[in-house]
N, C-alpha and C positions, 0 to 999 in steps of 0.2 A: 371844714378843715381840709377835706380831700382836695378841693379845688385849689387851696393854697399850696399844698405840696405838689400837685400836678404843675401848677404855674412855676414853682421854684425849681422844678426838675430840669428846666432848660437854662443853659449857661447864659445865653443872650438875655433872657428875662431877668436873671439874677444881676447881670451887669446893668440893665435898665433900672432895676431897683437901687443898686449902688449909686447910680448917677442921680436919681431923684432924691435919694437920702442925702446926697451931698448938696444938691441944689434943686429945690422944688419949683413947680410952676414953669416947666419947660414945654416948648412946642415940639411937634414931631421933627421939624427941621433941626432944632437945637439938639435933640436927642440923637438924631442920625449923625450929625456932625461930631458929637462927642464920641459916639461909637467908632467912627472912623479915625478921628484924631488921637484919641486917648487909648483906644484898644485895638486899633488896626483891623477892625471888623468891617468888611465890605458888605453891608446889608442894605437891601433896597428899602426905600420909604414904605412900600407896601408890606414888606416883611416886618418892619418895625411896627407899623400900624397894627398888624395882626398880633404881634407879641403884646402890644399895649392893650388890645382888646381882651386877650386871655388874662392879663393882669387885672384889668378892670372887672371882668366877670368874676374873678376870685376875690374881688374887694380890695386888692392891694394898691390899685391906682384909681384915683378920682379924676375925672376930666370935666372941664368947664369951658364954655364958649367965651371967647374974648374977641369980639368983632369977627373977622374971618378966620381966626386961629382957634385951635383947641389947646388948652393948657393942661398939663398933666402934673399931678401931685401924688406923692406917696401917702398911702393910708397905712399907718403902722399898726392899727388895731388888730387886723387878722394875724400879723406876725406875733404880737403880744399874746393873742389868744392861743396860737399854736404852741408858743413857749409855755404858757401857764397851764394849758389843758393837757399837754402831752410831753413835750420835749424836756421840760425841767425835771419831771419825775425820773427820767432816765439819766440825765446828766448829773443831777444832784442827789442821786439815791444814796442814802447813808451806808448801805451794806456793800456798795461797789468798792472793789480793791483800790481804785484810784482815789477815792475819797479818804481812805485811811491814811494815805501817804501825805495828804495836805495838812 
């Protein structure tokens, strides 16, 4: 789970996750284009590739070869595990004052 939180600590990687959540199976070129066009981020292909490697090592992105392209897909399982194993206990804690208001 530590790898997941380290990967999520970077804003660009969170944006990449958002983009893959919206549309899976994207190439590096497609993701770079979306970062520029939708988010105004001028990030080099090499930098995006490094971010994708971090996400892949954390298990958040799966990559497959398609001819000469690599296609990237979001793997939601590590996010679910982080939610179920740690985050939910703090967000949905019955003794927390915010929970009493709802």
